[in-house]
Backbone as XML, in Angstrom:
<?xml version="1.0"?>
<chain id="A" units="angstrom">
  <residue number="1" name="MET">
    <atom name="N" x="20.555" y="-1.472" z="-52.460"/>
    <atom name="CA" x="20.356" y="-0.933" z="-51.123"/>
    <atom name="C" x="19.781" y="-2.002" z="-50.215"/>
  </residue>
  <residue number="2" name="THR">
    <atom name="N" x="20.209" y="-1.956" z="-48.972"/>
    <atom name="CA" x="19.569" y="-2.824" z="-47.984"/>
    <atom name="C" x="18.250" y="-2.180" z="-47.561"/>
  </residue>
  <residue number="3" name="LYS">
    <atom name="N" x="17.428" y="-2.937" z="-46.885"/>
    <atom name="CA" x="16.155" y="-2.399" z="-46.399"/>
    <atom name="C" x="16.396" y="-1.199" z="-45.480"/>
  </residue>
  <residue number="4" name="ARG">
    <atom name="N" x="17.356" y="-1.332" z="-44.582"/>
    <atom name="CA" x="17.656" y="-0.245" z="-43.640"/>
    <atom name="C" x="18.144" y="1.002" z="-44.389"/>
  </residue>
  <residue number="5" name="GLU">
    <atom name="N" x="19.061" y="0.815" z="-45.331"/>
    <atom name="CA" x="19.563" y="1.954" z="-46.108"/>
    <atom name="C" x="18.430" y="2.635" z="-46.866"/>
  </residue>
  <residue number="6" name="ARG">
    <atom name="N" x="17.532" y="1.837" z="-47.436"/>
    <atom name="CA" x="16.406" y="2.383" z="-48.205"/>
    <atom name="C" x="15.502" y="3.226" z="-47.305"/>
  </residue>
  <residue number="7" name="VAL">
    <atom name="N" x="15.145" y="2.701" z="-46.153"/>
    <atom name="CA" x="14.249" y="3.429" z="-45.248"/>
    <atom name="C" x="14.935" y="4.686" z="-44.717"/>
  </residue>
  <residue number="8" name="GLU">
    <atom name="N" x="16.191" y="4.574" z="-44.290"/>
    <atom name="CA" x="16.898" y="5.750" z="-43.773"/>
    <atom name="C" x="17.047" y="6.827" z="-44.845"/>
  </residue>
  <residue number="9" name="ALA">
    <atom name="N" x="17.362" y="6.435" z="-46.064"/>
    <atom name="CA" x="17.488" y="7.411" z="-47.144"/>
    <atom name="C" x="16.147" y="8.094" z="-47.398"/>
  </residue>
  <residue number="10" name="ALA">
    <atom name="N" x="15.078" y="7.324" z="-47.450"/>
    <atom name="CA" x="13.752" y="7.904" z="-47.689"/>
    <atom name="C" x="13.362" y="8.873" z="-46.580"/>
  </residue>
  <residue number="11" name="VAL">
    <atom name="N" x="13.623" y="8.501" z="-45.335"/>
    <atom name="CA" x="13.286" y="9.370" z="-44.195"/>
    <atom name="C" x="14.043" y="10.688" z="-44.266"/>
  </residue>
  <residue number="12" name="HIS">
    <atom name="N" x="15.283" y="10.640" z="-44.770"/>
    <atom name="CA" x="16.108" y="11.844" z="-44.833"/>
    <atom name="C" x="16.039" y="12.564" z="-46.187"/>
  </residue>
  <residue number="13" name="GLY">
    <atom name="N" x="15.139" y="12.134" z="-47.062"/>
    <atom name="CA" x="14.930" y="12.806" z="-48.339"/>
    <atom name="C" x="16.014" y="12.554" z="-49.366"/>
  </residue>
  <residue number="14" name="ARG">
    <atom name="N" x="16.786" y="11.497" z="-49.184"/>
    <atom name="CA" x="17.834" y="11.167" z="-50.146"/>
    <atom name="C" x="17.285" y="10.204" z="-51.195"/>
  </residue>
  <residue number="15" name="PRO">
    <atom name="N" x="17.986" y="10.077" z="-52.327"/>
    <atom name="CA" x="17.529" y="9.156" z="-53.381"/>
    <atom name="C" x="17.495" y="7.701" z="-52.894"/>
  </residue>
  <residue number="16" name="VAL">
    <atom name="N" x="16.520" y="6.957" z="-53.389"/>
    <atom name="CA" x="16.387" y="5.535" z="-53.073"/>
    <atom name="C" x="16.249" y="4.743" z="-54.366"/>
  </residue>
  <residue number="17" name="ASP">
    <atom name="N" x="16.554" y="3.467" z="-54.298"/>
    <atom name="CA" x="16.407" y="2.628" z="-55.490"/>
    <atom name="C" x="14.942" y="2.337" z="-55.798"/>
  </residue>
  <residue number="18" name="ARG">
    <atom name="N" x="14.109" y="2.357" z="-54.770"/>
    <atom name="CA" x="12.656" y="2.249" z="-54.906"/>
    <atom name="C" x="12.029" y="2.713" z="-53.591"/>
  </residue>
  <residue number="19" name="VAL">
    <atom name="N" x="10.771" y="2.981" z="-53.634"/>
    <atom name="CA" x="10.060" y="3.424" z="-52.433"/>
    <atom name="C" x="10.021" y="2.276" z="-51.414"/>
  </residue>
  <residue number="20" name="PRO">
    <atom name="N" x="10.333" y="2.551" z="-50.135"/>
    <atom name="CA" x="10.213" y="1.505" z="-49.118"/>
    <atom name="C" x="8.760" y="1.020" z="-49.027"/>
  </residue>
  <residue number="21" name="VAL">
    <atom name="N" x="8.603" y="-0.280" z="-48.852"/>
    <atom name="CA" x="7.268" y="-0.881" z="-48.846"/>
    <atom name="C" x="7.007" y="-1.600" z="-47.528"/>
  </residue>
  <residue number="22" name="SER">
    <atom name="N" x="5.809" y="-1.402" z="-47.010"/>
    <atom name="CA" x="5.346" y="-2.153" z="-45.855"/>
    <atom name="C" x="3.826" y="-2.110" z="-45.831"/>
  </residue>
  <residue number="23" name="PHE">
    <atom name="N" x="3.240" y="-3.038" z="-45.178"/>
    <atom name="CA" x="1.819" y="-3.032" z="-44.871"/>
    <atom name="C" x="1.668" y="-3.863" z="-43.609"/>
  </residue>
  <residue number="24" name="TRP">
    <atom name="N" x="0.522" y="-3.790" z="-42.985"/>
    <atom name="CA" x="0.377" y="-4.463" z="-41.706"/>
    <atom name="C" x="-1.059" y="-4.888" z="-41.506"/>
  </residue>
  <residue number="25" name="ARG">
    <atom name="N" x="-1.216" y="-5.708" z="-40.498"/>
    <atom name="CA" x="-2.536" y="-6.203" z="-40.136"/>
    <atom name="C" x="-2.520" y="-6.555" z="-38.663"/>
  </residue>
  <residue number="26" name="HIS">
    <atom name="N" x="-3.678" y="-6.741" z="-38.110"/>
    <atom name="CA" x="-3.777" y="-7.231" z="-36.737"/>
    <atom name="C" x="-3.691" y="-8.753" z="-36.759"/>
  </residue>
  <residue number="27" name="HIS">
    <atom name="N" x="-3.196" y="-9.303" z="-35.674"/>
    <atom name="CA" x="-3.110" y="-10.749" z="-35.494"/>
    <atom name="C" x="-3.934" y="-11.068" z="-34.244"/>
  </residue>
  <residue number="28" name="PRO">
    <atom name="N" x="-5.256" y="-11.117" z="-34.373"/>
    <atom name="CA" x="-6.119" y="-11.195" z="-33.196"/>
    <atom name="C" x="-5.909" y="-12.423" z="-32.315"/>
  </residue>
  <residue number="29" name="HIS">
    <atom name="N" x="-5.472" y="-13.514" z="-32.877"/>
    <atom name="CA" x="-5.291" y="-14.719" z="-32.065"/>
    <atom name="C" x="-3.945" y="-14.730" z="-31.348"/>
  </residue>
  <residue number="30" name="GLU">
    <atom name="N" x="-3.031" y="-13.879" z="-31.778"/>
    <atom name="CA" x="-1.697" y="-13.842" z="-31.192"/>
    <atom name="C" x="-1.405" y="-12.575" z="-30.393"/>
  </residue>
  <residue number="31" name="GLU">
    <atom name="N" x="-2.226" y="-11.542" z="-30.540"/>
    <atom name="CA" x="-1.848" y="-10.231" z="-30.016"/>
    <atom name="C" x="-2.052" y="-10.023" z="-28.520"/>
  </residue>
  <residue number="32" name="MET">
    <atom name="N" x="-2.578" y="-10.975" z="-27.826"/>
    <atom name="CA" x="-2.781" y="-10.808" z="-26.386"/>
    <atom name="C" x="-1.530" y="-11.124" z="-25.568"/>
  </residue>
  <residue number="33" name="ARG">
    <atom name="N" x="-0.537" y="-11.723" z="-26.193"/>
    <atom name="CA" x="0.729" y="-12.022" z="-25.511"/>
    <atom name="C" x="1.880" y="-11.510" z="-26.369"/>
  </residue>
  <residue number="34" name="ALA">
    <atom name="N" x="2.836" y="-10.857" z="-25.749"/>
    <atom name="CA" x="3.967" y="-10.274" z="-26.478"/>
    <atom name="C" x="4.728" y="-11.327" z="-27.270"/>
  </residue>
  <residue number="35" name="GLU">
    <atom name="N" x="4.934" y="-12.497" z="-26.694"/>
    <atom name="CA" x="5.717" y="-13.542" z="-27.355"/>
    <atom name="C" x="5.043" y="-14.041" z="-28.627"/>
  </residue>
  <residue number="36" name="THR">
    <atom name="N" x="3.738" y="-14.291" z="-28.553"/>
    <atom name="CA" x="3.044" y="-14.800" z="-29.738"/>
    <atom name="C" x="2.879" y="-13.709" z="-30.787"/>
  </residue>
  <residue number="37" name="LEU">
    <atom name="N" x="2.711" y="-12.454" z="-30.364"/>
    <atom name="CA" x="2.637" y="-11.357" z="-31.324"/>
    <atom name="C" x="3.975" y="-11.188" z="-32.043"/>
  </residue>
  <residue number="38" name="ALA">
    <atom name="N" x="5.073" y="-11.246" z="-31.306"/>
    <atom name="CA" x="6.400" y="-11.125" z="-31.931"/>
    <atom name="C" x="6.622" y="-12.239" z="-32.944"/>
  </residue>
  <residue number="39" name="ASP">
    <atom name="N" x="6.235" y="-13.447" z="-32.608"/>
    <atom name="CA" x="6.373" y="-14.571" z="-33.542"/>
    <atom name="C" x="5.532" y="-14.349" z="-34.795"/>
  </residue>
  <residue number="40" name="ALA">
    <atom name="N" x="4.293" y="-13.903" z="-34.612"/>
    <atom name="CA" x="3.396" y="-13.668" z="-35.757"/>
    <atom name="C" x="3.950" y="-12.571" z="-36.661"/>
  </residue>
  <residue number="41" name="LEU">
    <atom name="N" x="4.479" y="-11.502" z="-36.067"/>
    <atom name="CA" x="5.058" y="-10.422" z="-36.871"/>
    <atom name="C" x="6.293" y="-10.895" z="-37.628"/>
  </residue>
  <residue number="42" name="ALA">
    <atom name="N" x="7.118" y="-11.722" z="-37.010"/>
    <atom name="CA" x="8.310" y="-12.241" z="-37.683"/>
    <atom name="C" x="7.924" y="-13.123" z="-38.869"/>
  </residue>
  <residue number="43" name="VAL">
    <atom name="N" x="6.932" y="-13.969" z="-38.694"/>
    <atom name="CA" x="6.466" y="-14.819" z="-39.793"/>
    <atom name="C" x="5.912" y="-13.961" z="-40.925"/>
  </residue>
  <residue number="44" name="PHE">
    <atom name="N" x="5.112" y="-12.956" z="-40.576"/>
    <atom name="CA" x="4.521" y="-12.046" z="-41.564"/>
    <atom name="C" x="5.615" y="-11.316" z="-42.342"/>
  </residue>
  <residue number="45" name="GLN">
    <atom name="N" x="6.640" y="-10.825" z="-41.634"/>
    <atom name="CA" x="7.758" y="-10.127" z="-42.267"/>
    <atom name="C" x="8.487" y="-11.047" z="-43.238"/>
  </residue>
  <residue number="46" name="ARG">
    <atom name="N" x="8.794" y="-12.243" z="-42.806"/>
    <atom name="CA" x="9.516" y="-13.181" z="-43.673"/>
    <atom name="C" x="8.694" y="-13.547" z="-44.903"/>
  </residue>
  <residue number="47" name="ARG">
    <atom name="N" x="7.407" y="-13.738" z="-44.725"/>
    <atom name="CA" x="6.541" y="-14.143" z="-45.838"/>
    <atom name="C" x="6.484" y="-13.062" z="-46.918"/>
  </residue>
  <residue number="48" name="HIS">
    <atom name="N" x="6.409" y="-11.797" z="-46.496"/>
    <atom name="CA" x="6.203" y="-10.712" z="-47.455"/>
    <atom name="C" x="7.464" y="-9.908" z="-47.774"/>
  </residue>
  <residue number="49" name="ASP">
    <atom name="N" x="8.564" y="-10.170" z="-47.075"/>
    <atom name="CA" x="9.854" y="-9.507" z="-47.323"/>
    <atom name="C" x="9.714" y="-7.986" z="-47.359"/>
  </residue>
  <residue number="50" name="LEU">
    <atom name="N" x="9.113" y="-7.428" z="-46.319"/>
    <atom name="CA" x="8.842" y="-5.987" z="-46.241"/>
    <atom name="C" x="10.100" y="-5.204" z="-45.875"/>
  </residue>
  <residue number="51" name="ASP">
    <atom name="N" x="10.101" y="-3.907" z="-46.195"/>
    <atom name="CA" x="11.247" y="-3.059" z="-45.867"/>
    <atom name="C" x="11.269" y="-2.659" z="-44.398"/>
  </residue>
  <residue number="52" name="PHE">
    <atom name="N" x="10.110" y="-2.559" z="-43.774"/>
    <atom name="CA" x="10.059" y="-2.258" z="-42.344"/>
    <atom name="C" x="8.797" y="-2.875" z="-41.765"/>
  </residue>
  <residue number="53" name="VAL">
    <atom name="N" x="8.789" y="-3.058" z="-40.455"/>
    <atom name="CA" x="7.663" y="-3.680" z="-39.769"/>
    <atom name="C" x="7.009" y="-2.654" z="-38.861"/>
  </residue>
  <residue number="54" name="LYS">
    <atom name="N" x="5.705" y="-2.577" z="-38.912"/>
    <atom name="CA" x="4.959" y="-1.736" z="-37.982"/>
    <atom name="C" x="4.404" y="-2.652" z="-36.900"/>
  </residue>
  <residue number="55" name="MET">
    <atom name="N" x="4.724" y="-2.342" z="-35.645"/>
    <atom name="CA" x="4.172" y="-3.123" z="-34.532"/>
    <atom name="C" x="2.689" y="-2.832" z="-34.422"/>
  </residue>
  <residue number="56" name="MET">
    <atom name="N" x="1.891" y="-3.873" z="-34.446"/>
    <atom name="CA" x="0.454" y="-3.722" z="-34.265"/>
    <atom name="C" x="0.105" y="-4.295" z="-32.892"/>
  </residue>
  <residue number="57" name="PRO">
    <atom name="N" x="-0.086" y="-3.438" z="-31.897"/>
    <atom name="CA" x="-0.398" y="-3.942" z="-30.562"/>
    <atom name="C" x="-1.820" y="-4.483" z="-30.495"/>
  </residue>
  <residue number="58" name="ASN">
    <atom name="N" x="-2.157" y="-4.926" z="-29.349"/>
    <atom name="CA" x="-3.501" y="-5.404" z="-29.064"/>
    <atom name="C" x="-4.533" y="-4.433" z="-29.630"/>
  </residue>
  <residue number="59" name="ALA">
    <atom name="N" x="-5.464" y="-4.935" z="-30.387"/>
    <atom name="CA" x="-6.445" y="-4.086" z="-31.072"/>
    <atom name="C" x="-7.321" y="-3.285" z="-30.117"/>
  </residue>
  <residue number="60" name="CYS">
    <atom name="N" x="-7.476" y="-3.755" z="-28.886"/>
    <atom name="CA" x="-8.352" y="-3.038" z="-27.953"/>
    <atom name="C" x="-7.565" y="-2.425" z="-26.799"/>
  </residue>
  <residue number="61" name="TYR">
    <atom name="N" x="-6.292" y="-2.134" z="-26.998"/>
    <atom name="CA" x="-5.469" y="-1.603" z="-25.912"/>
    <atom name="C" x="-6.011" y="-0.298" z="-25.345"/>
  </residue>
  <residue number="62" name="TYR">
    <atom name="N" x="-6.653" y="0.499" z="-26.160"/>
    <atom name="CA" x="-7.136" y="1.802" z="-25.700"/>
    <atom name="C" x="-8.357" y="1.680" z="-24.792"/>
  </residue>
  <residue number="63" name="THR">
    <atom name="N" x="-9.023" y="0.544" z="-24.781"/>
    <atom name="CA" x="-10.212" y="0.396" z="-23.929"/>
    <atom name="C" x="-9.962" y="-0.467" z="-22.696"/>
  </residue>
  <residue number="64" name="GLU">
    <atom name="N" x="-8.834" y="-1.135" z="-22.647"/>
    <atom name="CA" x="-8.594" y="-2.049" z="-21.531"/>
    <atom name="C" x="-8.614" y="-1.355" z="-20.175"/>
  </residue>
  <residue number="65" name="ASP">
    <atom name="N" x="-8.049" y="-0.163" z="-20.106"/>
    <atom name="CA" x="-8.039" y="0.549" z="-18.831"/>
    <atom name="C" x="-9.415" y="1.073" z="-18.429"/>
  </residue>
  <residue number="66" name="TRP">
    <atom name="N" x="-10.311" y="1.137" z="-19.389"/>
    <atom name="CA" x="-11.641" y="1.642" z="-19.090"/>
    <atom name="C" x="-12.526" y="0.565" z="-18.465"/>
  </residue>
  <residue number="67" name="GLY">
    <atom name="N" x="-12.088" y="-0.687" z="-18.575"/>
    <atom name="CA" x="-12.899" y="-1.772" z="-18.013"/>
    <atom name="C" x="-13.968" y="-2.176" z="-18.963"/>
  </residue>
</chain>
């Protein structure tokens, strides 16, 4: 199965060859700019060969509007 097939099958309750795997982390030095965050996530994905990527936005996005 490809990564996409595995995730889609799991989401729809169909049999999979193995459970889809992913994990994530914040990239505090890169997350303030979309371009550097995208690069960091791509490197992280390639290094760990994950089945799917979770976007981790700026760690303090919920407080930025509060000042």
